[in-house]
N, C-alpha and C positions, 0 to 999 in steps of 0.2 A: 341456480345462479352461484357463480364462484365468488369467494371472498377475494378482495383485493390483496395482492401480495404486499407484505410488509417489508420495509427496508431493514437491512441488517448492517452490523458493523464487523469488519474484518480487521484484526490486529495481527500483522505479519512481520516477522523478523527474518531477514535474509543474511546468511553468513557465507563467507568465501572471500574471493577477491572482488569486493563490491564497493570499496571506497577509492576515490581517485580515478574512476573509470566512467564517470557520467551516469552512474546508476540512478541518483535522485532525479535528475532531469529526464531520464528515460521513464521513470515511474510517473513523474508529473505529466508528461505528454500522454502516456497511456491512460492514466486516470481521467484526464480532461477529455480525451476522445470518448471515453465510456460514460461521461457525464456524472462522475463520482465526486463526492465531497470528502475532504480529509487532508492529510499531510504525509510527508515523507521526510526523514531526517537520518543523518549519520549518528551512530552511537559510539560511546567511548571505547567499546570493545572491538571496534572495526566492522561491525555489522551495519545494516541499514534497516530501520523500522518504518513501517507504513501502516497508517490507520486510515481506513476508508469506509464510507457508508454509501449504500445504494441497494439496488435489487440484487438478489443472489446471483442471477445469471451474469450480470456485469462484474460483480465481485469475483466470481469464479474465473472470468476471462482475465481480470487483473492478476489473480493468483497464478494463472498459467504463464503470464508474461513475467511475473517475478521469478518464477522457476527457470525461465529462459535467460532473462537479463539482456543487457545490450551486448554487442559483439565483443567488447573488450573485457567483460566481466567473466568470472568463473564462479558460478553459484554452487556452493557445497550443500546447503541445506536451507529450507524455508519452513519455519515454524508458524503455525497459524492458530488463531483463537477466534471463535465466532460468538457474537452476542447481539442483543437487540440494538438497533440504532437509537441514538439519543437526539439526533437532529441538531446538534450543537457545533458541528465541525466547520461549516462554511465552505467557501470555494477551496478547491484543492490547491495546496501550495507546498513549497519547500521550506522546512524549518531548520534552524541552526542545530548543530550537534549538541549544544547545551540544553536543548529542549527536553523536558522531563515527561511530556505526554499529556493526555487529557484525563 
């Protein structure tokens, strides 16, 4: 019998031309379609940060979408960090640029 897959947390920061192009709402839509919990926010340095929790397969799909971005974006780099899920994020949403994280 196989053990049940445990949820993970993905903390990703996307740099390039990613602010002012609808990137946060693109991420919101994709994450909701994948059934993920978490948030996305602009950062002061011009990047976009996304923290999401769910099963690895869905998180990998989100990561692929972050690397692509919406049509008006130019993604230069995506940094990623993986860790165990905490289960504290709640429904996926857009947070303000002043948000400091979880």
